[in-house]
Structure formats: C-alpha cells, structure tokens
C-alpha positions in Angstrom: 121.7 106.8 78.5 122.6 103.9 80.5 120.5 102.5 83.1 122.1 103.4 86.6 122.6 101.1 89.5 119.7 102.5 91.3 117.4 102.2 88.5 118.1 98.4 88.2 117.6 98.0 92.1 114.3 100.0 91.8 113.0 97.9 88.9 114.4 94.7 89.4 115.3 94.4 93.2 112.2 92.6 94.2 112.4 90.1 91.3 116.3 89.1 92.4 115.1 89.2 96.1 112.8 86.6 94.9 115.6 84.8 93.0 117.7 84.7 96.3 114.7 83.2 98.2 114.3 80.6 95.6 118.2 79.6 95.8 118.2 79.8 99.8 115.0 77.2 99.8 116.4 75.0 97.5 119.4 74.7 99.8 118.1 74.8 103.2 114.4 73.4 102.7 114.3 69.7 102.1 112.4 68.4 98.7 111.9 72.3 97.9 113.4 72.1 94.3 111.9 68.9 93.7 109.9 68.5 90.6 106.6 67.3 92.6 107.0 70.3 95.2 107.6 73.0 92.1 104.6 71.6 90.3 102.6 71.8 93.3 103.7 75.6 93.8 102.8 76.7 90.4 99.3 74.7 91.1 98.8 76.8 94.4 99.9 80.0 92.7 97.4 79.8 89.9 94.5 80.9 92.0 96.2 83.6 93.5 98.0 84.7 90.4 94.6 85.3 88.4 92.7 87.0 91.4 95.6 89.4 91.7 95.6 89.8 88.2 92.1 90.8 88.0 92.7 93.3 91.4 95.8 94.7 89.0 93.4 95.7 86.4 91.3 97.9 89.0 94.3 99.2 90.4 95.7 100.3 86.9 92.7 102.5 86.5 93.3 104.0 90.1 90.4 101.9 91.8 90.6 99.2 94.6 88.4 96.2 94.2 87.9 94.9 98.1 85.5 92.3 97.5 87.0 89.9 94.9 87.5 87.5 97.5 83.9 87.1 98.4 82.7 87.5 95.0 84.7 84.5 94.2 83.3 82.6 96.9 79.7 83.5 96.1 80.4 82.3 92.6 81.9 79.2 93.6 78.5 78.7 96.2 76.3 79.1 93.1 78.3 76.8 90.8 78.2 74.2 93.5 74.3 74.6 94.0 73.6 74.5 90.4 75.6 71.5 89.7 74.2 69.8 93.0 70.7 70.6 91.4 71.7 68.7 88.3 72.5 71.4 86.1 75.5 70.8 83.8 78.8 72.2 84.9 79.4 74.0 81.7 76.4 76.1 82.4 77.1 76.4 85.9 80.5 77.5 85.5 79.4 80.4 82.9 76.8 81.4 85.6 79.6 81.6 87.9 81.7 83.7 85.9 78.7 85.9 84.9 77.9 86.5 88.3 81.7 87.7 89.1 81.3 89.8 85.9 78.1 91.4 87.1 79.7 92.1 90.8 82.5 93.7 88.9 80.1 96.0 86.7 78.1 97.0 89.8 81.2 98.2 91.4 82.3 100.0 88.6 78.8 101.9 88.3 79.0 102.5 91.7 82.2 104.1 91.5 81.7 106.2 88.5 77.9 107.2 88.4 77.0 107.4 92.2 80.7 108.7 93.0 81.3 106.0 95.8 84.9 105.7 96.7 85.9 102.4 95.6 87.0 101.7 99.0 83.5 101.8 100.3 81.6 100.7 97.4 83.4 97.2 97.0 83.5 96.7 100.7 79.8 97.0 100.6 79.8 94.5 97.8 81.8 92.2 99.5 79.6 92.0 102.5 76.5 91.4 100.0 78.3 88.6 98.2 79.5 87.3 101.7 75.8 87.3 103.2 74.2 85.9 100.1 76.8 83.1 100.3 75.9 82.2 103.5 72.3 82.5 103.2 72.6 80.2 100.4 74.3 77.5 101.9 73.2 78.1 105.4 76.9 77.9 106.5 77.4 74.3 104.7 79.3 73.4 101.8 77.9 71.8 98.7 79.7 68.3 98.3 79.0 65.8 95.8 80.6 63.5 93.1 80.8 65.8 90.4 81.4 65.0 86.9 85.1 64.0 86.3 85.6 66.7 83.2 84.6 69.5 85.3 87.1 68.2 88.1 89.6 68.0 85.4 89.8 71.6 85.1 91.9 72.0 88.1 93.1 68.2 88.8 93.8 67.3 85.5 97.3 67.4 83.7 99.0 67.5 80.4 101.6 65.1 80.5 103.3 66.2 84.0 102.0 69.5 84.0 98.8 70.5 86.0 96.5 71.7 83.8 95.6 74.6 86.1 98.9 75.9 85.4 98.4 75.8 81.9 95.1 77.9 82.2 97.1 80.1 84.6 99.9 80.8 82.2 97.0 81.6 79.3 95.6 84.0 81.5 98.8 85.8 82.5 99.7 86.3 78.5 96.4 87.3 77.5 96.1 89.8 80.8 99.5 91.3 79.9 99.2 91.4 76.0 95.8 93.1 76.7 97.3 95.6 79.2 100.2 96.6 77.3 99.7 96.2 73.8 96.0 97.2 73.1 94.5 100.3 72.6 92.1 99.8 75.6 94.9 98.7 77.6 96.8 102.0 77.0 93.6 103.8 77.7 93.1 102.0 81.3 96.7 103.0 82.3 96.3 106.5 81.1 93.2 106.9 83.3 94.9 105.5 86.2 98.1 107.8 85.8 95.9 111.1 85.2 92.0 110.8 84.7 91.8 114.7 83.7 94.4 114.4 81.5 93.0 111.2 79.8 89.7 112.6 79.6 90.7 115.9 78.0 92.6 113.7 75.4 89.2 112.0 74.6 89.4 109.0 76.7 86.3 107.7 78.2 87.6 107.3 81.7 84.4 106.4 83.1 84.2 103.4 80.7 87.7 102.6 81.5 87.2 102.5 85.2 83.8 100.3 84.8 86.0 97.8 82.5 88.8 97.8 85.3 86.4 96.8 88.1 84.7 94.4 85.9 87.8 92.7 84.6 88.3 92.1 88.5 85.2 90.6 88.9 85.7 88.3 86.0 89.0 87.1 87.4 86.9 86.5 90.9 84.2 84.3 88.8 86.9 82.4 86.8 88.6 81.7 90.1 85.5 80.3 91.6 85.2 77.7 88.9 88.7 76.8 89.4 88.4 76.3 93.2 85.1 74.6 93.1 86.5 72.1 90.6 90.0 71.6 92.6 88.2 71.1 96.0 85.1 69.1 94.4 83.1 71.4 97.0 81.8 74.9 97.4 81.7 77.0 100.8 80.9 80.3 101.6 84.4 81.1 102.8 86.3 79.3 100.2 88.0 82.4 98.6 88.4 84.6 101.6 91.7 83.8 102.6 93.1 85.2 99.1 91.9 88.8 99.8 95.2 89.9 101.7 97.3 87.4 99.8 95.7 88.9 96.5 96.4 92.3 97.6 99.8 91.5 98.9 100.8 90.1 95.5 99.8 93.3 93.4 101.3 95.5 95.9 104.4 93.6 95.9 104.0 93.7 91.9 104.1 97.5 92.0 108.0 97.2 93.3 109.3 96.0 90.6 109.3 96.2 86.5 107.6 99.3 86.7 108.1 101.1 90.4 104.9 102.4 91.8 102.8 101.5 89.0 100.5 98.4 88.8 101.5 95.7 86.3 100.4 92.4 85.6 103.8 90.5 85.2 105.0 92.0 88.6 101.4 90.9 90.2 102.3 87.3 88.7 105.5 87.3 90.1 104.5 88.9 93.5 102.0 85.9 93.6 104.7 83.4 93.1 106.8 85.0 95.7 104.3 84.8 98.2 103.3 81.2 97.6 106.9 80.0 97.0 107.8 81.9 100.8 104.6 80.1 102.2 105.6 76.7 100.8 109.2 77.1 101.8 108.1 78.3 105.5 106.3 74.9 105.9 109.3 72.9 104.7 111.5 74.9 107.0 109.1 73.8 110.0 108.3 77.6 110.6 105.3 78.3 113.0 102.1 79.1 111.2 102.0 82.7 112.5 105.4 83.6 110.8 103.8 83.7 107.0 101.0 86.2 108.7 104.0 88.3 110.0 105.9 88.2 106.9 102.7 88.8 104.9 101.8 91.8 107.1 105.7 93.0 106.6 105.3 92.8 103.1 102.0 94.8 102.4 103.5 97.6 104.5 106.9 98.0 102.8 105.1 97.7 99.2 102.5 100.4 100.3 105.5 102.5 101.4 106.6 102.4 97.7 103.5 103.1 96.2 101.7 105.2 98.7 100.6 107.8 96.4 98.8 105.5 94.1 96.9 103.6 96.8 95.6 106.7 98.3 94.4 108.0 94.9 92.7 104.8 94.2 91.2 104.2 97.7 89.6 107.8 98.2 89.5 109.3 94.6 85.9 110.6 94.1 
C-alpha cells in the first residue's frame, strides 16, 4: 500500500518545516549560511543533542527524567573541583560521568522498586543535585588554566570541523543503532509501548526502565564533561538552561519520523531546529524574549501531539 499525503505530513511535516526555516534564515538573516556560523550552530547543538538523546532513552521506556540538567551541572562541578585540586582531567572526567550514571541509576531504582512516579522521583533528584552543587561551590564557579588536552575536547578541531561536533555525531549514531538495532533497544521500546505485554512476553521491564533512566544520567555526565571543557569553568547552574530545551527537543522529535513515539533521530533534529531558530533570531535582531515565547509554543504543540505518551510517562506507577 502506498503512503498517503497525510502520513507523509505526520511523519515528515516537522522535518520539512525545519528545512523551510533553514531556507528562510539563509535568505533573510545576514551571515546565517556562512560556514563559520553553521559550524557554530552544530557546536552549540552538541550539548543539547546529547542531553535530549539521554532524555529520549528515559521517554522510550515511558518515564520522565527532569533531573538531567542539574545532574549535568553537578557532574561538571565535581569535575571542576577535582581538576582544581590537581586530579588528572581523565580521572575527573570519568568521575563526572560516573556521577551522572549513579544519579540515573538512583532514579531508575526509585521508579521501579519504590514505585515513585518518575515525575516526582526525578524532581527530587534534581533538587538534591542542585543543592549539592551549590554546597560544594558556595555559588562560585571553579575557574582555572586547565590542561590544554582537556580543553581540546570541546574547543579543538579536526580540520575545520569542531571535535565537539564529531563527538556528538558519534553519540547520535551509537544511540540510534542501539535503540533500533539491538535486542536491548527493542526491549526498551516494547516496555514503553506496553509494559504489561512486554512483561508477559518475558522482558524484564524493571531492568529496561532502570536502563533508560540510567542512560539519561550517562548523557548528563558526558555533557557535564564537555561543558566544563568548553567553558574552562564549572558553575552550579551551568546546565540549568538545558532542561526546557532538552525536553522541547525530544518532544519536537516525537512529531516526526515515528509520530507520537520518542525516537533518537527525531530528538537530534529537534535539537538542531531549536538551536537554528535561536541563532537565526539573534541574527534577525529579535528581542531576547521571542525565543522563550516560541519555545513555549513548541512545547505546547508537541505535547498536544504526544499527550497520551507523556501522561503515561509522568504518572505511571
């Protein structure tokens, strides 16, 4: 059977809208399509894409992770503290990723074994992570002249392409292959689509939910490493702005390719559209609050498409 026009619009409408946005900004925003600006967009989208992909893994299992932004900040603060104390950046980075992983694991255990709804559990974890970050820093960022090899992670280039962009693409490809081609990835999706049916078919749904939330924590830890490397500093609120942006990217991703279903590539494209829009608005001279208004519209519209999935993720027991 052929694909109807309606199905094409449902699957690719948002993607085509992103293409039209790109064309519009290329025509009307000065220097938007210049190579330096396009590379800057890709670099800026890297942090958001990795975080939104982590959030998507939790969402695939029908759970929410509202802690990833503050967990990212907390991981970054620990990395900055360790490096400032003379610990090698390699070990500090591993500790930062481990902290994100443990935070995600705790979220998974709270949801599966203590039966705390993920909306509540991850809000609690977020608050704890934020408090610990401020306790350690006293509200003052760790700043220093750190190892150039560490800074190269987010500031270096391979030819003209930022290494950060290459790392992001590696994460996107690995996440995409894992979620769609591996047995575990299929189990994650089955758990999110119908937990009871998945359980009856022999899938360990608790383990899948724990893994989904843990992967979100891993992504937060990895992003913490890259943010500290990019900024050469670590502040307790460094990842805070990514909460709504990361959620919006994942929700926007649910409006394309596999409508109403969380998907990795959709989240990546959603992140790209959001950063492209933000960059274009700046070049067009729009007021700062316009981005917030449009972001709110994107979230509301995306939720309208995927309301049932989000309701289940937020309040399932």
